[in-house]
C-alpha positions in Angstrom: 23.6 -181.3 82.4 25.5 -182.7 79.5 25.6 -186.4 80.6 25.4 -189.6 78.5 21.9 -190.8 77.8 20.8 -194.1 79.3 19.1 -196.8 77.3 15.4 -197.2 77.1 15.6 -200.2 79.4 17.6 -198.2 81.9 15.0 -195.4 81.8 12.2 -197.8 82.5 14.2 -199.2 85.4 14.6 -195.7 86.8 10.9 -194.9 86.3 10.1 -198.0 88.4 12.2 -196.7 91.3 10.6 -193.2 91.0 7.2 -194.9 91.3 8.3 -196.8 94.4 9.6 -193.7 96.1 6.4 -191.8 95.1 4.4 -194.4 97.0 5.9 -193.1 100.2 5.2 -189.4 99.2 1.5 -189.6 99.8 -1.0 -187.3 101.7 -1.4 -186.1 104.3 2.4 -185.8 104.6 4.0 -186.1 101.1 7.6 -185.6 102.4 10.5 -187.9 103.3 13.9 -187.2 104.7 16.8 -187.1 102.3 18.4 -190.0 104.3 15.3 -192.2 103.5 15.4 -191.0 99.8 19.1 -191.8 99.6 18.5 -195.2 101.1 16.0 -196.0 98.4 18.1 -194.5 95.6 20.9 -196.8 96.6 19.4 -199.9 98.2 15.7 -200.4 97.3 15.5 -204.1 96.6 16.0 -204.8 92.9 15.9 -201.2 91.9 18.4 -199.1 94.0 21.8 -198.4 92.5 23.6 -201.0 94.6 20.8 -203.5 94.6 20.3 -203.8 90.8 22.5 -205.4 88.2 24.1 -202.5 86.3 27.9 -202.4 86.2 29.3 -199.9 88.7 33.0 -200.2 89.0 35.8 -199.8 86.5 36.0 -198.2 83.1 32.7 -199.7 82.0 30.9 -198.4 85.1 30.4 -195.0 86.8 33.6 -194.6 88.8 36.9 -196.4 89.6 37.9 -197.3 93.1 41.5 -197.7 94.3 41.5 -201.6 94.1 40.4 -201.4 90.5 43.3 -199.2 89.6 46.2 -201.5 90.6 46.9 -204.5 92.7 49.5 -202.3 94.5 46.7 -200.9 96.7 45.7 -204.3 98.1 49.2 -205.5 98.3 50.3 -202.5 100.4 47.2 -202.7 102.5 47.9 -206.4 103.2 50.9 -205.4 105.3 48.7 -203.5 107.7 46.1 -206.2 107.7 48.8 -208.8 108.5 50.0 -206.8 111.5 46.6 -206.4 113.0 45.8 -210.1 112.6 49.1 -211.0 114.3 48.0 -208.7 117.2 44.5 -210.0 117.4 43.1 -213.0 115.4 43.6 -214.3 111.8 40.2 -213.2 110.7 39.1 -210.6 108.1 35.7 -209.1 107.6 35.3 -206.8 104.5 32.1 -204.8 104.5 31.0 -203.6 101.1 33.5 -205.5 99.0 32.6 -204.0 95.6 33.8 -206.1 92.7 35.8 -208.4 94.9 39.1 -207.1 93.5 40.4 -205.9 96.9 39.6 -209.3 98.5 41.5 -211.1 95.7 44.6 -208.9 95.9 44.7 -209.0 99.7 44.4 -212.8 99.9 47.1 -213.3 97.2 49.5 -211.0 99.0 48.8 -212.4 102.4 49.5 -215.8 100.9 52.9 -214.6 99.6 53.6 -213.2 103.1 52.6 -216.6 104.6 50.0 -214.8 106.7 46.7 -215.9 105.3 43.6 -215.5 107.4 41.8 -218.5 108.7 38.6 -216.9 107.3 37.7 -214.0 105.0 34.1 -212.9 105.5 32.3 -210.5 103.1 29.2 -208.6 104.1 27.4 -207.1 101.1 23.7 -206.5 100.7 23.7 -206.7 96.9 23.1 -210.2 95.4 24.5 -208.9 92.1 27.7 -207.8 93.7 28.0 -211.0 95.7 27.9 -212.9 92.4 30.5 -210.6 90.9 32.8 -211.0 93.9 32.6 -214.7 93.6 33.5 -214.6 89.9 36.4 -212.3 90.6 37.8 -214.5 93.3 37.3 -217.6 91.2 39.2 -216.1 88.4 42.0 -214.5 90.4 42.5 -216.9 93.4 40.5 -220.1 92.9 42.7 -222.0 95.4 41.8 -219.5 98.1 38.1 -219.4 97.5 37.4 -221.9 100.3 38.6 -219.4 102.9 35.9 -216.9 101.8 32.3 -216.9 102.9 29.5 -214.4 102.6 27.4 -213.3 105.5 24.2 -211.2 105.7 24.6 -209.4 109.0 27.3 -208.2 111.4 28.6 -210.9 113.7 27.7 -210.8 117.3 31.4 -211.1 118.3 34.5 -210.6 116.2 38.3 -210.4 116.6 40.6 -209.5 113.7 40.4 -206.9 111.0 37.2 -205.2 109.8 37.9 -203.6 106.5 35.7 -201.0 104.7 36.9 -199.2 101.5 34.5 -196.5 100.4 31.6 -197.7 102.6 30.8 -194.8 104.8 30.3 -192.4 102.0 27.5 -194.6 100.6 25.5 -194.7 103.9 22.3 -192.6 104.0 22.8 -189.0 105.2 20.4 -186.3 106.3 20.5 -183.0 104.5 20.4 -180.0 106.7 20.6 -176.2 106.5 21.4 -173.5 109.1 18.9 -170.8 108.2 18.5 -167.4 109.8 15.2 -168.7 111.4 16.8 -171.9 112.7 18.1 -175.4 111.7 16.0 -177.2 109.1 16.1 -180.6 107.6 16.1 -180.7 103.8 13.8 -183.4 102.7 12.2 -184.6 99.4 8.8 -183.7 98.0 7.1 -183.1 94.6 7.0 -179.9 92.7 4.0 -178.7 90.6 5.3 -180.7 87.6 5.4 -183.9 89.7 9.2 -184.0 89.9 11.3 -184.6 93.0 12.3 -181.4 94.7 13.9 -180.2 98.0 11.5 -179.3 100.8 12.4 -178.1 104.2 11.0 -178.4 107.7 12.4 -177.8 111.2 15.0 -180.3 112.3 14.3 -182.3 115.4 15.5 -185.1 117.6 19.0 -186.6 117.1 19.5 -184.7 113.9 18.8 -181.3 115.5 21.2 -182.2 118.4 23.9 -183.2 116.0 23.4 -180.0 113.9 23.5 -177.8 117.0 26.7 -179.4 118.1 28.3 -178.8 114.7 27.0 -175.2 114.6 28.6 -174.6 118.0 32.0 -175.8 116.8 32.1 -174.4 113.3 31.6 -170.9 112.0 28.6 -171.4 109.7 27.0 -168.5 107.9 23.2 -168.3 107.7 22.0 -170.3 104.7 24.8 -172.9 105.0 23.8 -176.3 103.7 25.4 -179.7 104.3 24.9 -183.2 105.4 25.0 -185.3 108.6 25.2 -189.0 108.5 23.6 -190.5 111.6 23.9 -193.9 109.9 27.6 -194.1 109.8 27.9 -192.9 113.4 25.5 -195.7 114.5 27.4 -198.3 112.4 30.7 -197.3 113.9 29.3 -197.3 117.5 27.8 -200.8 116.9 31.3 -202.2 116.8 31.8 -201.2 120.4 29.4 -204.1 121.2 30.9 -206.6 118.7 34.7 -206.0 118.4 36.5 -208.0 121.1 40.1 -207.6 119.9 41.3 -206.0 116.6 40.7 -203.0 114.5 38.4 -201.4 112.0 40.3 -200.0 109.0 38.1 -197.5 107.2 39.2 -195.9 104.0 37.1 -193.1 102.5 37.0 -189.5 101.3 36.2 -186.9 103.8 37.6 -184.4 106.3 37.9 -183.6 110.0 34.8 -181.7 111.2 36.2 -178.1 110.9 37.3 -178.8 107.3 34.1 -180.6 106.4 31.9 -177.8 107.7 34.2 -175.0 106.4 32.4 -171.7 105.5 33.6 -172.0 101.9 31.9 -175.4 101.6 28.5 -173.7 101.8 26.6 -176.2 99.7 27.9 -179.4 101.3 29.5 -182.4 99.8 26.6 -184.3 98.2 27.9 -185.7 94.9 26.5 -188.1 92.3 28.5 -190.3 89.8 27.2 -191.4 86.4 29.4 -192.8 83.6 32.5 -191.1 85.1 30.7 -187.8 85.3 30.3 -186.1 88.7 27.4 -183.7 89.4 25.3 -182.6 92.5 21.7 -183.6 91.5 20.5 -186.6 93.4 17.2 -186.6 91.6 18.7 -187.2 88.2 18.1 -190.8 86.9 17.2 -192.4 90.2 18.7 -195.9 90.5 21.2 -195.3 87.7 23.7 -193.2 89.5 25.8 -193.4 92.7 24.9 -190.9 95.4 27.5 -190.1 98.0 28.5 -187.6 100.8 31.9 -187.1 102.3 32.7 -188.5 105.7 33.0 -186.4 108.9 35.8 -188.3 110.5 35.5 -186.3 113.8 32.0 -187.8 114.1 33.3 -191.3 113.4 35.9 -191.2 116.2 33.5 -189.5 118.6 31.0 -192.4 118.0 33.7 -195.0 118.4 35.1 -193.4 121.6 31.6 -193.3 123.2 31.3 -197.0 122.4 34.5 -197.9 124.1 36.8 -198.1 121.1 40.2 -196.3 120.7 41.6 -194.3 117.9 44.7 -196.1 116.6 45.6 -193.8 113.8 44.4 -191.3 111.2 46.2 -190.0 108.1 45.7 -189.4 104.4 45.7 -192.3 102.0 49.0 -191.3 100.4 51.0 -191.3 103.6 49.3 -194.6 104.8 50.2 -196.4 101.6 53.8 -195.1 101.7 54.1 -196.3 105.3 52.9 -199.7 104.1 55.6 -199.9 101.5 53.8 -199.3 98.2 56.9 -197.8 96.6 58.9 -201.0 97.5 56.2 -203.0 95.8 56.2 -200.8 92.7 60.0 -201.3 92.5 59.5 -205.0 92.1 57.9 -204.3 88.6 60.5 -204.3 85.8 61.3 -200.7 84.8 60.4 -199.7 81.3 57.7 -202.3 80.8 54.1 -201.6 80.0 53.2 -203.0 83.4 55.6 -200.6 85.1 54.2 -197.6 83.2 50.6 -198.6 84.2 51.5 -199.3 87.8 53.4 -196.0 88.1 50.4 -194.0 86.8 48.1 -195.8 89.1 50.4 -195.3 92.1 50.6 -191.6 91.3 46.8 -191.3 91.5 46.7 -193.1 94.8 49.5 -191.1 96.4 49.5 -187.5 95.0 47.8 -184.8 97.0 46.0 -183.4 94.0 44.6 -186.9 93.1 43.4 -189.4 95.8 46.4 -189.1 98.1 45.0 -186.3 100.3 41.2 -186.4 99.8 41.0 -190.0 100.8 41.7 -190.7 104.5 42.4 -193.9 106.5 41.3 -194.2 110.1 42.0 -197.2 112.4 39.7 -197.8 115.4 40.1 -200.7 117.7 40.5 -202.5 121.0 43.2 -204.5 122.8 46.1 -203.6 120.4 49.3 -202.7 122.2 51.6 -201.9 119.3 51.7 -198.9 117.0 50.2 -199.6 113.6 52.5 -199.6 110.5 50.2 -197.5 108.3 50.4 -194.6 110.7 54.1 -194.8 111.6 54.8 -191.4 110.1 52.4 -188.5 109.2 49.7 -189.4 111.7 47.1 -186.6 111.8 45.0 -187.8 114.8 45.4 -184.4 116.4 43.3 -182.8 113.6 40.2 -184.8 114.6 
């Protein structure tokens, strides 16, 4: 791979994470599930990608998220958030808040709409990102910082809006393959040179049951490889016990099941991001790159439904943002200015089908809301799930 070379300090950091993972690959069974490996690659304390201090978002990082592109994203989203709060409670919980840019833009727009939440909670496991979120909010909206507080676990009970932008794709996923001899789990071991490599064994338990269900619904050729995230199913179902009134708004890249496990997607969706380069090798520079898989939105709503929650809407990001008035917000920027040119370019990336408009989806799941949601007022695709 022709990727930028890390510094010597970064290489040493990566080597420390490799050593920590290796400590779990010991006889008599030197093997771990890819879900466990992905968990360590991303969240190992002080060493994992999201647990260490390297810059991740924006031009200086490894990728750019929608809130980093333009405030229009958060401003449009604020209209949907305001409606849900009006129907439930004036509370927002953002899970995985990144740089804090979305929180700042949301709060400023909700202030302009005179619909500020009583409280804005942020749940993020990374101490480094919590510090960056605080700095972002202090710079952008210091007068609203007193409404924001950080928590370390999901609340036992919650009413209002639960917001997660690009969270589910970063939850650990199992790697599986439908071989001629049966369904196997693709795990991690060492090769003869002492490097991480794929190693397979028969799938079992909940993973096998999930893979058998997918195989019965989708036409998968022998040798088909993909991923199954039991973690994001469990996370979604957990809200069935905690959400009293309100909605989860989940924005991420992914597909309905029959598109996710399409015969042409025979090597799955696993993708890594390093310095704005995308590649499929999760064992390259452990701890220095993001590791993601797409979201099976059919599995998400199935888990929610089993937990007593209802599907409130599902559509692509482009249609959702149009329904929330992003073009009206763009029109408020003076035409012909540098700001307008930048905002137009960013809006195109968010909306166009060949950019983020189609690949990214928005799903709303909730309880006790008796009014159709703004973001799904046209172009709802719930029937595809």
